[in-house]
C-alpha positions in Angstrom: -15.2 71.2 -62.6 -14.1 67.4 -62.2 -10.6 68.1 -63.9 -10.0 70.9 -61.3 -10.9 68.8 -58.2 -8.6 66.1 -59.7 -5.9 68.5 -60.0 -6.3 69.9 -56.3 -6.4 66.3 -54.9 -3.1 65.4 -56.7 -1.5 68.5 -55.2 -2.8 67.7 -51.7 -1.3 64.0 -52.1 2.0 65.4 -53.2 2.2 67.9 -50.3 1.1 64.9 -47.9 3.8 62.8 -49.1 6.6 65.4 -48.6 5.2 66.4 -45.2 4.8 62.5 -44.2 7.4 60.6 -46.3 7.4 57.4 -44.0 3.6 57.2 -43.8 3.3 57.8 -47.4 5.9 55.1 -48.2 4.1 52.7 -45.9 0.6 53.4 -47.8 2.5 52.4 -51.1 3.9 49.1 -49.7 0.6 48.3 -48.4 -1.1 49.0 -51.4 1.4 46.8 -53.4 1.0 44.0 -51.0 -2.9 44.2 -51.4 -2.6 44.0 -55.3 -0.2 41.0 -55.1 -2.5 39.2 -52.8 -5.6 39.9 -55.1 -3.6 38.6 -58.1 -2.6 35.5 -56.3 -6.2 34.9 -55.0 -7.6 35.5 -58.5 -5.0 33.0 -60.3 -4.5 30.4 -57.7 -7.9 30.2 -55.9 -10.6 31.9 -58.1 -9.4 30.8 -61.6 -9.1 27.2 -60.6 -12.7 27.2 -59.1 -14.0 29.2 -62.2 -12.8 27.8 -65.2 -15.0 30.2 -67.2 -13.5 33.3 -65.8 -11.7 35.7 -68.6 -8.4 34.9 -69.6 -6.1 33.6 -72.2 -7.6 31.1 -74.6 -11.0 32.3 -75.0 -11.3 32.9 -71.2 -11.2 29.2 -70.1 -8.5 27.2 -68.1 -9.2 23.3 -67.0 -8.6 22.8 -63.6 -5.3 20.8 -63.1 -6.3 17.0 -62.8 -5.3 13.9 -60.7 -5.1 10.7 -62.5 -6.7 9.1 -59.2 -9.9 10.8 -60.3 -10.0 9.7 -63.8 -11.6 6.2 -63.3 -14.5 7.8 -61.4 -15.0 10.7 -63.6 -18.5 11.1 -65.7 -16.4 11.2 -68.9 -12.8 11.0 -69.8 -11.1 11.4 -73.2 -7.7 9.9 -73.6 -5.4 10.7 -76.4 -2.8 7.7 -75.9 0.8 8.7 -76.5 2.7 6.4 -78.8 5.7 4.3 -77.5 7.1 4.6 -81.0 8.7 7.4 -82.9 5.9 8.2 -85.3 2.8 10.4 -85.6 -0.5 8.5 -85.2 -3.8 8.7 -83.7 -5.3 6.7 -80.8 -8.3 7.9 -78.7 -10.0 6.3 -75.7 -13.4 7.5 -74.6 -14.9 6.5 -71.3 -18.3 7.0 -69.8 -18.8 4.5 -66.8 -18.2 0.9 -68.1 -18.8 2.2 -71.7 -15.7 2.7 -73.9 -15.2 4.0 -77.5 -11.7 3.4 -79.1 -11.0 5.8 -82.0 -8.2 4.6 -84.2 -5.0 2.5 -83.0 -2.1 4.1 -84.4 0.6 4.8 -85.2 1.9 1.1 -86.5 1.8 -2.5 -85.4 4.6 -2.0 -83.2 2.7 0.1 -81.0 -0.1 -2.5 -80.6 1.0 -3.7 -77.2 1.3 -0.1 -75.9 -2.4 0.4 -76.6 -3.5 -2.9 -75.0 -1.7 -2.2 -72.0 -3.4 1.2 -71.7 -6.8 -0.1 -72.3 -6.1 -2.7 -69.6 -6.1 0.3 -67.2 -9.6 1.6 -68.0 -11.4 -1.0 -69.8 -12.1 -3.5 -67.0 -15.3 -5.5 -68.0 -13.6 -6.7 -71.4 -15.7 -5.1 -73.6 -15.1 -2.1 -75.8 -18.6 -1.1 -76.7 -17.9 1.0 -79.9 -14.7 1.2 -82.1 -14.3 3.8 -84.8 -11.8 3.3 -87.6 -11.8 6.8 -89.2 -9.9 5.8 -92.4 -7.4 3.2 -93.7 -4.1 4.9 -93.1 -1.5 2.8 -91.3 -1.3 5.3 -88.3 -4.9 4.8 -87.7 -5.5 1.3 -88.1 -2.3 -0.7 -87.6 -3.2 -1.5 -84.2 -6.6 -3.3 -85.0 -4.5 -5.7 -87.0 -1.0 -6.2 -85.1 1.8 -8.1 -85.7 1.9 -11.6 -86.7 4.1 -14.1 -84.7 3.8 -17.9 -85.6 0.4 -17.4 -87.1 -0.9 -15.5 -84.1 -1.7 -11.8 -84.3 -1.5 -9.5 -81.3 -3.9 -6.9 -82.7 -7.0 -5.2 -80.8 -9.5 -7.1 -82.9 -7.9 -10.3 -82.5 -7.4 -9.8 -78.6 -8.9 -12.5 -76.3 -9.0 -9.8 -73.5 -11.6 -7.8 -75.4 -14.6 -8.1 -77.5 -15.8 -5.4 -79.8 -19.3 -4.3 -79.7 -19.9 -2.1 -82.7 -17.3 -1.1 -85.2 -18.0 2.0 -87.2 -15.7 2.4 -90.1 -14.9 4.3 -93.2 -17.1 4.1 -96.2 -14.1 4.3 -99.0 -10.5 3.7 -99.5 -8.1 5.3 -102.1 -5.9 2.2 -102.4 -6.2 -1.4 -101.2 -2.7 -1.7 -99.5 -1.7 -5.1 -98.0 -2.4 -3.5 -94.5 -5.8 -2.7 -95.8 -6.4 -6.5 -96.7 -5.2 -7.6 -93.2 -7.7 -4.9 -91.8 -10.5 -6.6 -93.7 -9.6 -10.0 -92.4 -9.5 -8.7 -88.9 -12.9 -6.9 -89.6 -14.4 -10.1 -91.0 -13.0 -12.0 -87.8 -14.6 -9.9 -85.1 -17.7 -9.9 -87.3 -18.0 -13.7 -87.1 -17.6 -13.2 -83.2 -20.8 -11.0 -83.2 -19.5 -7.4 -83.9 -21.9 -5.0 -85.4 -19.9 -3.5 -88.6 -21.5 -0.2 -90.0 -20.0 2.7 -92.1 -20.5 6.4 -91.4 -22.9 6.7 -94.1 -24.8 4.0 -92.7 -24.8 5.7 -89.2 -25.4 9.0 -90.5 -28.4 7.6 -92.3 -29.8 5.4 -89.7 -29.8 2.5 -92.1 -29.5 -1.4 -91.7 -29.5 -1.0 -87.8 -26.9 1.7 -87.6 -27.5 5.0 -85.6 -26.6 8.6 -86.1 -26.7 9.0 -82.4 -25.4 6.3 -79.9 -26.0 7.3 -76.1 -23.1 6.2 -73.8 -25.0 6.5 -70.5 -28.2 5.3 -69.1 -29.2 8.9 -68.4 -28.7 9.7 -72.1 -26.8 12.8 -71.3 -23.6 12.0 -73.3 -24.1 11.1 -76.9 -21.8 10.0 -79.8 -22.9 11.5 -82.9 -22.0 10.8 -86.3 -21.5 13.7 -88.7 -22.0 13.9 -92.4 -18.9 13.8 -94.2 -19.7 14.7 -98.1 -16.8 12.0 -98.9 -18.6 9.2 -97.3 -20.7 9.0 -100.7 -18.4 11.1 -103.1 -15.1 10.6 -104.3 -12.3 12.4 -102.7 -9.8 11.5 -105.8 -6.6 10.4 -104.3 -7.1 12.3 -100.7 -7.6 9.1 -98.4 -7.7 11.5 -95.4 -11.0 12.9 -96.7 -12.7 9.7 -96.0 -12.4 10.1 -92.4 -15.4 9.3 -90.4 -16.3 12.4 -88.1 -17.9 12.4 -84.6 -19.2 14.9 -82.1 -19.2 13.7 -78.6 -22.1 15.9 -76.6 -22.2 16.3 -72.7 -25.2 17.9 -71.3 -24.1 19.5 -68.2 -27.5 21.0 -67.4 -30.5 22.6 -69.1 -28.3 25.6 -69.9 -25.0 24.1 -70.6 -23.9 21.3 -73.2 -20.1 20.4 -73.8 -19.0 19.4 -77.1 -15.9 17.5 -78.3 -15.1 17.1 -82.0 -13.1 14.6 -83.8 -12.5 14.5 -87.6 -9.5 11.9 -87.9 -7.5 13.3 -90.9 -9.9 15.3 -92.7 -8.5 18.1 -94.8 -9.3 21.3 -95.9 -12.3 20.4 -98.6 -13.6 18.0 -96.3 -13.6 20.5 -93.5 -15.3 23.0 -95.7 -18.2 20.4 -96.5 -18.3 19.5 -92.8 -19.2 23.0 -91.9 -21.7 23.2 -94.7 -23.6 20.2 -94.1 -23.6 19.9 -90.3 -24.8 22.3 -87.5 -21.5 22.3 -85.8 -21.7 24.0 -82.1 -18.6 25.6 -80.4 -16.6 23.0 -78.7 -14.5 22.7 -75.5 -12.0 20.3 -77.1 -10.9 19.5 -80.8 -8.6 16.8 -81.8 -6.7 18.5 -84.3 -7.1 17.4 -87.9 -4.3 15.4 -89.7 -1.8 15.6 -86.8 -1.5 19.4 -86.9 -0.7 19.3 -90.5 -1.1 22.7 -92.7 -3.9 21.1 -94.7 -6.3 20.6 -92.1 -7.8 22.7 -89.0 -8.8 25.4 -91.5 -10.1 28.9 -90.6 -13.7 27.8 -91.8 -13.6 24.8 -89.2 -12.0 26.7 -86.6 -14.1 29.8 -86.8 -17.5 27.3 -86.6 -16.4 25.5 -83.7 -14.1 28.1 -81.9 -12.1 25.5 -79.8 -11.0 26.0 -76.2 -8.6 23.3 -76.1 -6.8 21.3 -78.8 -5.1 17.9 -78.7 -2.6 17.1 -81.5 -1.5 13.7 -81.8 1.7 13.7 -83.5 5.6 13.4 -82.9 6.8 17.0 -82.9 9.6 18.0 -85.0 9.8 14.3 -86.5 10.1 14.7 -90.4 8.7 11.2 -90.7 8.2 11.5 -94.4 11.3 13.5 -95.5 8.9 16.3 -96.4 9.6 20.0 -96.3 10.0 21.9 -93.4 6.8 23.7 -93.7 5.1 20.3 -93.7 6.7 18.8 -90.4 4.0 18.4 -87.6 2.8 20.4 -85.7 3.0 22.8 -88.6 3.3 26.8 -88.4 0.4 27.2 -90.6 -1.8 25.1 -88.4 -0.3 27.1 -85.3 -1.3 30.1 -87.1 -4.7 29.3 -87.7 -5.7 27.9 -84.1 -4.0 30.9 -82.5 -6.6 33.4 -82.5 -9.1 31.1 -81.0 -7.2 29.2 -78.2 -3.3 28.9 -77.0 -4.1 25.7 -74.9 -2.7 23.5 -77.2 -1.2 20.1 -76.1 0.9 17.5 -78.0 1.5 13.7 -77.1 5.3 13.1 -78.2 8.2 14.8 -79.8 11.3 13.9 -81.8 14.4 13.6 -79.6 17.1 15.1 -81.7 20.0 13.7 -79.4 19.0 10.0 -79.6 17.2 10.3 -82.9 14.2 8.6 -81.0 11.1 10.1 -79.2 10.1 11.5 -75.9 7.0 12.6 -74.3 5.9 16.4 -74.8 2.8 16.3 -72.7 2.7 12.3 -73.0 -0.9 10.7 -72.5 -3.3 13.7 -72.3 -6.4 13.1 -70.7 -9.4 15.5 -70.3 -11.9 14.5 -68.0 -15.3 15.8 -66.4 -15.1 15.0 -62.6 -14.1 16.3 -59.0 -12.1 15.3 -56.1 -13.5 14.2 -52.7 -12.9 17.9 -51.6 -14.6 19.6 -54.4 -18.3 20.3 -54.4 -18.7 20.8 -58.2 -17.5 18.8 -61.1 -15.5 20.5 -63.9 -13.5 20.0 -67.0 -10.1 18.9 -65.8 -6.6 18.1 -67.5 -4.1 15.4 -66.8 -0.8 14.7 -68.7 1.3 11.9 -68.2 4.4 14.1 -68.6 3.3 17.7 -67.9 0.8 19.9 -68.7 2.7 22.6 -70.7 0.8 24.4 -73.4 2.6 24.1 -76.9 3.7 27.6 -77.2 5.6 27.6 -73.6 7.7 24.5 -74.5 11.3 25.0 -75.3 10.6 23.0 -78.8 8.4 25.6 -79.6 10.3 28.7 -78.9 13.2 27.2 -81.1 11.1 26.0 -84.0 7.9 27.9 -84.2 6.3 31.3 -83.5 3.3 32.5 -81.9 0.8 35.1 -83.2 -2.5 35.0 -81.3 -4.2 34.4 -78.2 
């Protein structure tokens, strides 16, 4: 019965179209206009105000940010783009007047850039927490800095900032000359009053260290040191697996908490243990492990945390270590593993083939939770110093990688 009724309606419509062609055409045009208007409303009005609405990247799109809003945000997470041609990590977390600095890479030559960036956000002269994930140069060089006439310009030697608490790696594979310089710098800040703990001491709540540090008075934003199996077990010659791992949690209300995960350069085996020994939640943001290498951001970890956004601290396309092409950051293997979960992947800088230098891809990448004066509700927002183009939509990606995912 329903099929016959549908056929009769179709024949009636066909007759009406032949009898009144102009009217029929007008109705079609009007329908198209309505559909276009609805699409425009959805993508440019509704979606920005409802970031959890269904869409690409597991259904979430951050609202476009404004640099003027960052300083007043409840929370901001800054992936600082290097001013040198190299891959390396430097992340600043800011909650009110409380700052957390995770690593200071990629080289001593980038130290001044980091200190200048800190000057824009750390205005009280105190960096409450520093996390040195592991002893590789591209993570700790800026803490030491360069030596000129016996004077160091590293962050730990800076006259502009004091360090409240340092949380550092438990183990090291090779005691390099830089590692020796780092130890001297740690001793220097310790003599000035900095509390120094390891990741394992924090996880075990030992010797004054804490597993959880609250970054705001209301205790809604917490820095949680996770258990890494290699804090107290040998990783052989894999220094990356000694990385201090941290989960940042932000309670929005009684029903919602945003989580953000930082794992340094932790690699596959370390990630498997991280999933096994910790109750990892799904996260809003993941700082890609080991600069987007093929040995990190494994399927086991991705399936546990299901990230909505990923920040990659690397110099895309630069073969810094004369490696096989498959190992150049961000690798195809990394992209293939994160693609089923999100396409919202952002990268700090890229190799400039014409000059053999570097240039920004997204530049400084800042995720923050805040609002403008005109907005009534706070949301997670994104601001990048160069552009906010996701990795798979960049020209570099189209020429060098392939996308098979969300």
